[in-house]
Every structure is written in structure tokens, then in C-alpha cells.
N, C-alpha and C positions, 0 to 999 in steps of 0.2 A: 504494499499499500504506500502511495506516495505520501499520504498524510502522516504516516509513521516516520518516514525519512525526514519530513519537516519537523516532527516532534523531536527527534534526536538532534537535529541541527540547532533548533531553538533552545532546548534545554542546555546544550553546551554553552551557546552564546550567552544565555541569561545567567548560568552559574558563574562564568567568569566576569561578566559585567558586574554582578553582585559583589564579587571579590574586590574588584577595583573600587567600587563604590563603598564597600566596607572600609577601606582604608581612609577614604575621604570623610566618612561619618565619624570615625574615631579620631582623626587628626586634631580637630578643635579641643578635644578633651584629653587626649593621651599622647599627641604628637604623631610624627610619622617616621620615627627612628627605625632602625634595623630590627630592633626587638619587637616593636609593634608590627611591622610588616611579617615577621617571622610568625608571630601569633596568628595573624589574619591568614596567611598562606597555609600554615600547618593545620589550623582548625578547619579551614574550608575543605582541605584535602580529606581530613577525617570525616567530615559530614558527607562528602561525596562518596567516600568508601562505604560509609553506613548506608547510604542511599542505594549504592550498587548492589550491596548484600541484600538488604531488605526488599528492594524492588524485585530482584530476582526470585525471591522466596514467594512473595505475594503473586507474582506472575504465574508461577507454577501452580499455585492453588486456585487463583481466580483469573484465568487467561481471557479476560474480557477487555474489549476496547472501552467500554463505559467505566471500568475500574481505573484504567489508565486516565481517562478523561477527568475523573474525580480527583486523582492525584495532581494533574496539571492545573486544574481550576484552583485547588487549595493552595498549590505553590504560587500561582500568579497573584492571588489575592494576599498572601502573606508577604511576597516580595514587594507588592505595592504598598502595604502598610509600613514597611521598614522606615522610609524617610519620615513618616509621621510620628512614629513611636520612639524612633532612635534618639532624638535630641532630648526630649524630657527624661527618657530612661538613663542616657549617658550623663545628663546633668546630675540626677539623683545618685548615680553610680559614682560619679567623681566626688560628690560631697561625702558619700558613705566610705569610699576608699581613702579619702584624705583624712577622715576621722580616725581610722585605723592605721594611718601611715603607710598605705599600699601605694606604690608608684606605678609607672607606666607599665611595668612588665606584668604585674598581676592584674592590674585594672583592665589593661586592654585584653588580656586573655579571658577573664571572666565576662567581660562585656561582649566580646565575640562569641564566646560560648553561649550565652543566653539569647543573644539577638538573632543570630544566623543559623543556629542548629537545625531547626525544623524547616524553614524554607529551602535552605541548600540541600538538605538530605532528600526532600521531596523532588527537587530538580535532578539529584543523582539517581532516583528511582526510575526516571522516565527511559533512560537508555537500555537497561536490561529488560524492562517491561516491553519496550518495542521490539527488541530483538526476539523475545518469546513469541510475540504475536506475528512476526514476519516469517519465522522459521516454519516452513511446511514440508521441507524434504531435507533429511539428515545429510544427504550427499552434497548439498549446497550450504551447509552450515558455515563452512570456513569462509566462503565468498560472501555470504550475507553478513556475518559478523564483521568481516574486514570492512565491508562497505559502510555499515553503520557506525563502526568505530571511527573510520575516516570522516564521516559526516560530523560526528560529535566533536572531533579534534578541530575540523575547519570552523565549526560554529564557536568553539572556544577562542580560536584565533580571531575570528570576526568580533566576538564579544570583547576581547581584551583590547584590541587596537581601536575598534569602533567606540568603545566607551572612553578610553583613556586619551585618545587623540582627536575624536570628533564631537562626541555627544557631551562629555562633561564641560569641555571648554566652551561649547556652544549654548547648552541649555541648562547646565548645572547638575549637581548630583541627584537631587530629587526627581526631576524629569527623566534623567537616564534610568534610574531605577524603575520608574513608571513605564517607560518604554520597553524595558526588558520584561517586565510583568505582562504588559499588553501583548507582546510577542508570544509569550507562553499561552495566554488565554486564547489568542487567535488560532493557534495550531491545535488547540483543544476542541475547536468547533465541530469538525466532522466526527468527533468521538462522543461528545456530550453537548449537543447543540444549544439546548435552552440555558443551562447552567453557565457554559462558556460564553454565550452571547451576553448574559446578564453581567458576568465578570468583566467582559471587555467594555461594556457600557459604563460600568462603575470606574474602571481604571481610566478610560478616556475622559470621564468627567473630572477626575483627580488631576489629570493633566492640565486642565484649564485653571486650576488653583494656583495663585502666585506663591512662590516659595517664601517661607516666613524667615524670621531671623534665625540665623544658624545657632548662635550661642548667646542668649540674653545675659548681659552683664550691666550692672549699674554704671551709668555714665558712658555707655557705648554710643558713639557718634558715627561710626562707619564700619563696615566688615566686607571682606571680599574673599572668595575662594579662587586662588590663582592655580596655575598649572602645578605648583610646587607644595603649596600649603594654604592654611587658612589664616588670614590677617585681619586683626581687629585694631581699631583706634578707639581709645578710651580716655575721657576726661577724668583725671584723678586730682581733685583739689586744684592747685594752682598750676598743674602741669598737664600736658597732653602726652600719652604713652602709646607705643605701638607694641602689640602682643602677637606672637606668631605661634601657631600650632596650639598646644594645650594651654598657653597662657600663664604658665608657672612664673615666668620671669618677663620683665619688660625688655624689649629689643632696642628700643629707642626712646628717649625722653626729651621733651621740648618745653622750655619756659621762654616766652618772648623776650624777657628782660635779663636773662641769665644764661651764660654759656656753659658754666660747670654744673654738673648733675649731682655730685656727691656719690656717684655709683661707679661701676666698672669702665664707663666711657671715659672717666677722667685718669684712669691708671696709666695709659700710654703717654700722657702729657709730660710725665717727668723725664721721659727718654731723650727728647731733643736737647735738654741741657746737658746730658752726658756726651753728645756728639762734638761739643766744642766749637761749633761754627754755626753760621746762619742756615735756617732751614729754607731750602729753595723748592724742592719737589718731594711730595709725599704719596705713597700708595696705601690705600686702605682697602683690604680684602674682606668683604663682609660689611659693606657700608651701611646697610639697612636704611634708616631715614636720615643719617648724617649726623648723629649726636657727636661723635669724636671729631669729625670733620669740622663742624661748627666751631668747636673750641679751639682746634688748631688754626683755623683761619683767623680767629679772633686774637689768639696769643702771638701769631706769627704773620703780621700783615704782609700781603704780596705772595704768600706761599701758593704754589700750584699743587692741587690735590686731585689724583685720580681715584675715584671711589668706585670699586668693582662691586656690583650687586648682581646675584644671579636672577632674582625674581623682579621683573619690571613692575609688577603690581606693588610691591613694596616701595619702589621708587616713586611711583605715581602717587601713592597715598602719602608718602613723606612730603613730596612737594605740595600737596593739597592742605595737609593738616599739621605738619611738624616743621614747616619753614625751611624745608631743604633747598627750595628753589632760590632762596635769598643768601645762600652760603657763597661769599666771594671766592673765586678760584677753584670751585669744585667742579670737576668734570665726571659725570656719572656714566660708568661703562656697564652694560648689561651683559655679564658673561660669568662663567665659572672662573674662580681665582686661579687655579692651576692652568686652565686653558689660556687665560690671558697672559700668564707668565711665559708660556710656551710660544706665544705669537708676538710679543713685544720686545723691542730691543732697548726700551727706555730704562734708565737707571735712576734710583731715588736715594735721597738722604735718609728717609725713614720708611719702613713698611710696617703697617699695623695689621694684624690678623685678627679679626672678630667674626669669623664665619661659623662659629660653633652654635649649635642649637641644643637647648635644654633636652635631655641632659648628656647628649652624645656629641663627640667631636667627629667630624668626618675624617676617617683614618687617613686619607691621602693628603691631609693638611697637618699631619703630625709625623711625617717620616723624614728620614735622612735625605731622600731625593728631593722632597719639597723644600727643606732648609738649604740645600745645595742651590736650587733655583732661586731662593730668596737672596742669597749671598751674591749670586751672579748678577742680580739686578740692583746691587747697592752701589752708590758712589763710594770712592775710598774714604774710610772712616765713618761710614754710614751704620745703621743699626736696625734692628727689628724689635717689635713688641707684640706679644701674643696674649690674648685673654684666654685663660684656661679655667673652665668651671671645675670645681672640686667639691668633695664632700668633707665636712669638718672632721678632723682627726685622721684623715687618710689622704696623704699626698703622693701615692704610688704613680698615679697618671701623670701628675704634674713633674714628678722627678723622671719618669720615662720620657716625656716630651722634652724637658730640659736637658737630660742626658743625651738624647738624640741630637738636639740642636748643638750640644757642646762638641759632637764629633765633626761638626762642620765649622763652627765659629770658635775663635780663640778664647773668647770669655763670655759666659752666660750666667745670668742671675735669675733666681726666682723670688718674688715678692709677694707674700700672703696679704695683700692689701685689704680684702674683704673676706667675709666669712665663707661665701660660696664662689669666690673668684680669686685667682692668683695670676699675677702677671709674670710671664717668662720673657726676658728681654736679653738681647745679645748684640754685641758690638763687633764690627769688622776689625777693629784694632783694640787691643786690650788696654785697660787704664789701671794705674797703680792706685791704691786706696787714697793717698793724699789728692790725687787728681780727682777722683769721684767725689770727695768732700767738697773740694773747691768748686767743681761744676754744679753740684746740687746747691751750693750756697748762692749760686747765680740764678736760681729758679725765679720765674715771674712772681711778683708779690702775691698774687692770687693763689699760688701753689706753694709758697715758702713753708707752710705748715707740714707739708708732705716730706720735706727734706730729712728731718730727723727720723721719721718713719721708715723711709727707704733705707737710710743709712743703719738704722737699728735692727730692721728685720729682714732685709734682703741678703741673701747669701748666694755664693758662686756654686756652680754645679760641674761636677766632674764628667768627663765623657762616658757614656753608657758602654758597657762591654757588649751588650746585645742590643744595639739600637733598633728602633722601629723603622721598618722599610715598607716600600709599597707591597712587597710580597708577604710580609708577616708584620701586622700592626694591630694587635688585639686590644684596641682601644675600648671596644664595647664591652669586653670581658672585664677589663680593669674597672670600667664605670660600674658595671652591674655588681661586681664583687663589693666595691665600696658602698654602693647604694644599699645593698642588702644587709651589709654589716651595720650601716648607719640606722637602718629601719629597725634591725633586731635590737639595737641599743636603745630604742625609744625615740630616736630622732624623727623630726617631721621634714618632709621635702617641700612644704609650702611656706616655710618660715621667711619672714622679711630679711633681706640682706642686711647685715650689721657691719657697716664700714668701720675700719679701725681709724680712719682719718675723720677729722671733724667736718 
């Protein structure tokens, strides 16, 4: 039956479209780190496996097209319900997990477990059920099975690329899920006409509903789902902040009358004084909405700043709400940081790296190869500054990154400036301690209170014996181990940053 071939194709496409959308639904609450993706992919595979097994058993007991039709109609309605129940469910889940200090690892696991188990398992039941109904002669079993398996795989490919590259950017996550659900309901029409027609009408009606607010937050003034992440702009007292993904930490901060933030964006501002000369050109990898760029432009008039930001939506919202468009000398480049380094011959006095997302550092921006690229793009006597997120009481990741940088640079320091953030900075030419003190004494008056803090708590790092490389950089493992130990000790991951500087 041609209708059964359509069922297999549609169920494959819908299951993978649902998987892609699952990551989008979870991202505003638990981020889109490797661990979250692993939870989504792993559990979706579990549900499909359960569906294959259960579908085969039911098909043997009740080999009826009507039974398959019931399964498809139920799957379509449950998939259609996902975008409407996911946000209130995830909001409550996030509050509950935060109350017991459960982070993104467990939070995303249990959320995926509860939200997607039944609809994806039902979609998985379609393929073995259709195979059972299609098989009429044993001698053709291999050919029939191969054809249907191929159709299911082609459907999965279409569902993956169609949702990720076409539907989500064009119509958003909610309508992508509804389109996937409608496809399943439509292929069920020949099997269960009235119920499938009713389900199709209901889902088509839901498509007409405008998407609501993705993640309601007090003071929210704008939100966008980009190709990379969920971005929200929030008014928080006298400041406007940008939050990305799960929103645990602010990505950029803007006060119209103040360039200093009191947070991690100020940490790299101490490094230019150590360079010993005027600052002409700066590269910021992970510019976000320009918090650090704004301070550098104010403290070093005339400096030229290349701000590399992967997500154009982040830059767009930064210009609209956080004053990024008014930063003198800032040139925003939409590109991945390492790709930019590979394609530019420009050299810089200072490179600032702040491309890290809570709570994971992109592994390829913590490796020996990356630090080699950075040094090759420095002017003689230049330096680099990296914001590294850390867990209180556990500096293994910071030491791994600092030790890796020390295999490339002659002098590397780590400065535990904030409770959850540490600055790793390195110079192309080493400085003796008296020179460090002398140059810190020349800090801009607005930063002079930081000089004794840097001198008192920053310390040099020795080269790592086993540096992080592009081939082996277990930054996620180091982060997860630190997070789990911190949670087990009773720490909370949503605590406010506590700067050691006034």
C-alpha cells in the first residue's frame, strides 16, 4: 500500500523534526550544551527503540490498519501539544530543579524523559507496524523491509534538515512541531478517516495561533530564537541585560551612564596596563552586545576594536537595546572566532576571549592550537585575556586552560576575580614582578582599586604536561565533575556572582 510507505516516511520525518525542536524547547531553560544535546539524542533513541519493539508486538497481535491509524492520530495530537505544554512545564521544572540544586545535566534529562517519551515512542511504533501490514509474501520480506527502512531513513533526513535549516528559521519552533504533527495526521487519513481528519483540522487550527512568549521573565522587553540559541533582553533595575539560553548568567550589561559593570566584563580591562604601551587595536572573540568593547573604547580613546560574534541576532539586539551601535571604533564581525583567526592576517595588541556559554567552554577555544593562533595574531609585546567560568573551590578547568596557554606563551597568570569567573591572561613577553607592580600602578583611576587585588591574588601558571589539544580536550568532563561535586556539597548554581572587587 502506498499509504503505508507514506506513513513510514512521515513518521521518520516527524520523529527527527521533534528531536531538533526538543533541543530548541529546552534551550531557554537548560541551555544547548553538549550534555543537553546528549540527553536529547540519547533519550529520543531510547523512545524510538521502545516504539520499534512495542509496535512490532502490537502489530503481531492486532495487524489492522485501524490500529495503526489510532497510533498515528494519537502521536500527531501529542506532538501538536508539545509546544503548548512545554514552556509552562519547563518553567515549573526549572524552578523545582533549582530548589534542589539540580543543574542542566539532570534537569534536561528528566524534562526530556517526561515530555517526549510517549509521542516519540508512538512515532517509533509506526515503522514496524507498517512493515507487518505490508508483508504478504515471505520471499519478498528482505526487499520490503529494505524499502521501508530506506523510506524511514530518507524521512528522517528530510525531517532533520527541513526543520533545522528551513522551518525553524522561517516559522519558529511551535509551528515546526505543528507541521510535523499535521504531516502524521494526514498520512493517517486512509487508515482512520474521521479521527485523522478531525486531528488534521485541530492541528491546522493551532497553526493559525500566534506563538506566545517563549520564557516569561519579569522585566523582559524582547526575546528572539536565533539559529544558535534563545536570546532575551531584560530590564533589571537601572541596567539592561542580555541573557542567552538558560539565562543563568547575564551575557552583556548596559547602563547608559556607566561603562564599568562590576562583573566579568571588567576583568580584561586590567591587561592593557601590563602591555606597557598605547592600545591601538583589539580583538574580542565573543563580543555579545559589546559590554567589554564599550569599556575599552571609553578607557582607550581612538582604539580600533574588532568584535567577533557568531550570532547575528545577538548583535542586532545589542544595537537595538544595549547601545552597541554607539561604541566608537567597534567593528562587529559575524563569524566563529577560530574561523576568523584562520582567515585574517590582522595583528592585535590585545585579544579578549569571552565566547564561553554557561556552563561549558567550547573545547576548541581552550586548546594548544587555539592559543598558538592567538599568539600568531598578536603584535610584539601583546597579550590575551580569557574569561573562564569556574565552580567555587574547584579550579581544575582553569588550571588546565592556563597550563595549556603556558605551553605557548612565556608568561601566564590566573586571577580569581569573581566567585564564578576567573581571568586567564598571558603576555607575549614576560614581565618581572617589579615591572608588573609598576604597570598596575598606572591603571586608569576608575580601575585603580583592582591593582592590589590583581597583585595579591593573581599567580603564574606552569606549562601543562598534558595540554588540551583539538584532539583531546575534555572540558565538558572537567566541568561536569566540578558541577556535580559542588551540587553534592550543597552549592547552588543560580547564586548571584560575588565580585571580590568593589
